[in-house]
Every structure is written in structure tokens, then in C-alpha cells.
C-alpha positions as CSV (number, residue, x, y, z in Angstrom):
1,M,0.0,0.0,0.0
2,L,3.0,2.3,0.4
3,Q,3.3,2.6,-3.4
4,L,-0.5,3.2,-4.0
5,L,-0.1,6.8,-5.2
6,A,2.5,6.0,-7.8
7,V,0.6,2.9,-8.9
8,L,-2.5,5.0,-9.4
9,I,-0.7,7.7,-11.4
10,L,1.2,5.2,-13.6
11,S,-1.9,2.9,-14.1
12,C,-4.2,5.9,-14.9
13,R,-1.7,7.3,-17.3
14,R,-1.4,4.1,-19.2
15,K,-5.1,3.0,-19.2
16,M,-7.1,6.2,-19.6
17,E,-8.7,7.0,-23.0
18,R,-9.8,10.4,-21.9
19,P,-6.9,12.1,-20.2
20,F,-8.4,15.4,-19.1
21,P,-10.2,14.1,-16.0
22,L,-6.9,12.5,-14.9
23,I,-5.0,15.7,-15.4
24,L,-7.6,17.5,-13.3
25,L,-7.3,14.9,-10.7
26,I,-3.6,14.9,-10.4
27,A,-3.0,18.6,-11.0
28,T,-4.9,19.7,-7.9
29,L,-2.9,17.5,-5.6
30,V,-0.7,19.9,-3.6
31,M,1.7,17.4,-2.2
32,A,1.3,13.6,-2.3
33,M,2.8,11.4,0.4
34,P,3.6,7.7,1.0
35,L,0.8,5.9,2.9
36,S,1.3,4.8,6.5
37,F,-1.9,2.9,7.3
38,G,-1.4,2.7,11.0
39,V,-2.5,-1.0,11.3
40,E,-0.9,-4.3,10.8
41,E,-1.5,-5.8,7.4
42,N,-3.1,-8.9,8.8
43,Q,-5.7,-6.8,10.6
44,L,-7.2,-5.7,7.2
45,S,-9.4,-7.8,5.1
46,Y,-11.0,-7.5,1.6
47,N,-14.3,-8.8,3.0
48,Y,-14.2,-7.0,6.4
49,Y,-17.8,-5.7,6.1
50,M,-19.2,-8.8,4.3
51,F,-21.7,-9.4,7.2
52,S,-21.7,-6.1,9.2
53,C,-22.2,-3.7,6.3
54,P,-22.5,-5.6,3.0
55,N,-23.8,-2.6,1.0
56,L,-20.9,-0.3,2.0
57,E,-19.4,0.0,-1.5
58,T,-22.8,0.7,-3.1
59,V,-23.7,3.3,-0.5
60,I,-20.4,5.1,-1.0
61,Q,-20.7,5.0,-4.8
62,K,-24.3,6.4,-4.7
63,E,-23.3,9.2,-2.4
64,L,-20.2,10.1,-4.4
65,L,-22.1,10.3,-7.7
66,R,-24.1,13.2,-6.3
67,V,-21.0,15.0,-5.1
68,F,-19.1,14.4,-8.4
69,L,-22.0,15.7,-10.5
70,L,-22.1,18.9,-8.5
71,N,-18.3,19.4,-8.1
72,P,-15.9,18.1,-10.8
73,T,-12.9,18.9,-8.6
74,A,-14.1,16.7,-5.8
75,P,-12.2,13.5,-6.9
76,A,-8.9,15.3,-6.6
77,A,-9.8,16.7,-3.2
78,F,-10.8,13.3,-1.9
79,L,-7.6,11.7,-3.1
80,R,-5.5,14.4,-1.5
81,L,-7.5,14.1,1.7
82,M,-6.6,10.5,2.0
83,F,-2.9,11.1,1.5
84,H,-2.7,13.8,4.1
85,D,-4.7,11.7,6.6
86,C,-2.5,8.6,6.1
87,Q,0.8,10.4,6.3
88,V,0.2,11.8,9.8
89,Q,-0.3,9.0,12.3
90,G,-1.6,6.6,9.7
91,C,-5.0,6.2,8.0
92,D,-7.1,6.9,11.1
93,A,-9.4,9.8,10.1
94,S,-7.5,12.2,12.4
95,I,-7.7,14.8,9.6
96,L,-11.4,15.2,10.3
97,L,-10.8,16.5,13.8
98,D,-10.6,20.2,14.5
99,S,-8.9,22.1,17.3
100,E,-6.5,25.0,17.6
101,T,-3.6,22.6,17.7
102,S,-4.8,19.7,15.5
103,E,-3.1,18.7,12.3
104,M,-5.6,20.8,10.3
105,A,-3.9,23.9,11.8
106,S,-0.8,23.0,9.9
107,S,-0.1,25.2,6.8
108,R,0.8,21.9,5.0
109,N,-3.0,21.2,5.0
110,F,-3.8,24.4,3.2
111,G,-6.6,23.8,0.7
112,I,-7.8,20.5,2.2
113,R,-11.5,20.1,1.2
114,M,-14.4,17.6,1.2
115,R,-14.2,16.7,4.9
116,E,-17.9,17.6,5.2
117,A,-18.7,15.2,2.4
118,I,-17.0,12.4,4.4
119,S,-19.2,13.3,7.4
120,N,-22.3,13.1,5.2
121,I,-21.4,9.7,3.9
122,K,-20.8,8.6,7.5
123,S,-24.3,9.7,8.4
124,T,-25.8,7.7,5.5
125,L,-23.9,4.6,6.5
126,E,-25.0,5.0,10.1
127,E,-28.6,4.6,8.8
128,E,-27.6,1.6,6.7
129,C,-25.4,-0.2,9.3
130,P,-25.2,1.7,12.7
131,G,-21.9,1.7,14.5
132,Q,-20.0,-0.5,12.0
133,V,-18.0,1.6,9.6
134,S,-15.2,3.8,10.8
135,C,-14.5,7.2,9.2
136,A,-11.1,5.9,8.3
137,D,-12.7,3.2,6.2
138,I,-14.7,5.8,4.4
139,I,-11.9,8.1,3.4
140,V,-9.8,5.3,1.7
141,P,-12.6,3.8,-0.4
142,V,-13.8,7.3,-1.3
143,A,-10.3,8.0,-2.7
144,K,-10.4,4.7,-4.5
145,E,-13.7,5.5,-6.1
146,S,-12.4,8.9,-7.1
147,V,-9.7,7.3,-9.1
148,S,-12.1,5.0,-10.8
149,Y,-14.6,7.7,-11.6
150,T,-12.0,9.8,-13.3
151,G,-11.0,7.0,-15.7
152,G,-8.4,5.2,-13.6
153,P,-8.3,1.6,-12.7
154,Q,-10.6,-0.1,-10.3
155,I,-8.4,-1.0,-7.4
156,Q,-9.2,-3.5,-4.6
157,I,-8.3,-2.4,-1.1
158,P,-8.5,-4.1,2.2
159,L,-10.6,-2.6,5.0
160,G,-10.7,-2.7,8.8
161,R,-9.1,0.6,9.8
162,K,-10.1,2.2,13.1
163,D,-10.6,5.8,13.9
164,T,-8.0,7.6,16.1
165,K,-8.5,8.1,19.8
166,T,-5.8,10.8,19.9
167,T,-5.5,14.0,17.9
168,P,-2.1,14.7,16.2
169,S,-0.7,18.1,16.6
170,F,0.0,20.6,13.8
171,K,3.6,20.1,14.7
172,E,3.4,16.5,13.7
173,A,1.8,17.4,10.4
174,D,4.5,20.0,9.8
175,A,7.1,17.3,10.3
176,K,5.6,14.6,8.2
177,L,4.0,16.5,5.3
178,P,6.8,17.7,3.0
179,P,6.6,21.3,1.9
180,P,6.4,22.3,-1.8
181,S,9.9,23.7,-1.5
182,I,11.4,20.3,-0.6
183,P,14.5,19.4,-2.8
184,V,14.2,16.5,-5.2
185,D,16.8,14.4,-3.4
186,E,15.0,14.7,-0.1
187,F,11.7,14.0,-1.7
188,I,13.0,10.8,-3.3
189,S,14.6,9.8,0.0
190,L,11.2,10.3,1.7
191,F,9.7,7.7,-0.6
192,K,12.0,4.9,0.4
193,G,10.9,1.6,-1.1
194,M,9.6,3.2,-4.3
195,S,11.3,3.0,-7.6
196,I,12.7,6.1,-9.4
197,E,9.9,5.8,-12.0
198,E,7.3,5.9,-9.2
199,S,8.9,8.8,-7.5
200,V,9.2,10.7,-10.7
201,S,5.6,10.0,-11.5
202,I,4.6,11.6,-8.2
203,L,6.9,14.6,-8.8
204,G,5.7,14.9,-12.4
205,A,2.0,15.0,-11.4
206,H,2.7,18.5,-9.9
207,T,3.7,20.0,-13.2
208,L,0.1,19.7,-14.5
209,G,-2.7,22.1,-14.1
210,V,-2.8,25.2,-11.8
211,G,-0.7,25.8,-8.7
212,H,-0.3,28.5,-6.2
213,C,2.5,31.0,-7.1
214,L,3.7,31.2,-3.5
215,N,4.7,27.5,-3.7
216,I,7.0,27.9,-6.7
217,V,8.2,31.5,-6.7
218,G,11.3,30.5,-4.6
219,R,12.3,28.1,-7.4
220,L,12.1,30.8,-10.0
221,Y,13.9,33.7,-8.4
222,D,14.7,35.3,-5.1
223,P,11.6,37.3,-4.2
224,T,13.6,39.4,-1.8
225,Q,15.7,40.9,-4.6
226,R,14.3,43.6,-6.9
227,T,15.5,43.7,-10.5
């Protein structure tokens, strides 16, 4: 699962017949991270909700379709939401928690969106199967469906994640979410276990679409010097 982001980018690039939605999806990612899922692999299962919430996938797909039809940028936002959640303390839905010192207070989470949509899906699932599905196990499938909806591959992912009982601080987010100014060597080092092609795919994704000037101006010239 550590290499999920690169696999998504590479697979989508190779399999899509209509590239524009993928460009929209990837271009709006501010900074993608390797995934630290916060649970042992043998605790996850592909049929985790077979009996407790068998309609989980159908409910998520139905709710997402409404969101996607109203907001074409939503898939990118959902995908980025998952990466930022998983990079800080694992995939535990901690990014949904708010306080003056929570991870959402970090500048690295600038522009994070669609948290309210996750809450809406959670409410719907509570009606379908009360007390069964964690928010963490909504964020990850939602990102998976976002990839599929925009023309990427249909990926099977195991479930069984639990929501956090502790709130990470913004300092932890600052330390674990790399800034846009990170040098290439450090970025590749951050993705240990990935191939050069996978790392380059992640880096290349950020050359598409629209970005914030403040994130790249330092790479173009010294803004403190006047010409």
C-alpha cells in the first residue's frame, strides 16, 4: 500500500482513454505522500464488512455520484484528503478532527477540502449499518472510487481501519507532510521503497494544471531581490 499513489498515477496514465479528468485529478494535488496505514496488514481484510455492512461500497458510490456531478474537482480533493490523513499518524481519520492545535492547523494542510462530504457519507452509513464503519474506512474507499470515476483503474483495497483516539498536533503534520519547497533528493529519499519511476511520477504530477504562485516562486527567483 506504500506505493499506492505511484501505482495510481502510472496505471491511470497508461489506461485512460480520456486524459483530461486525470489531469484535473492529479494537478490539484498539492503534495502527495507515501501511505502509512497505522494498522498491521493482517488486521485488514478484503471482506471485512461482508456481514456487518454488505452494502458499504454501493452506498459510497451512490453518495459520491451526487458529489461528483455537482463538483468536478471533488475527486482530486478526496484523493489528497486520503494522502494527508494517512501520512500523519496513519489512516485513522484524524484529519477530520478540529482544534486550535490539531493537524488541520498546519499550513501543510492548506486547501484540504471535502471533509464535510465524508461526514455526510458517514451519516448515511449509520442509517444503513449503525456503528459498523469507521470514518477511516470511508476516506480510503472514497479515494479509490475517485480514481475509478475519473478514468483510472478499479483497485481492490482491504478494509478494517479504526478511527483515532488521539489528535495529532499541527507540529506532527509540519514534520511529516513535506513542503512544496522540498529538494528533489530529499523527496525521493522520503519515498524509500519506491522506484525512481514511481517517485518521478509523483513529482511529475505536480507539473500539470494550476498551482499557487507562493509554492513555486522561490524556485524561479529570489523574491527578496528587486530587479
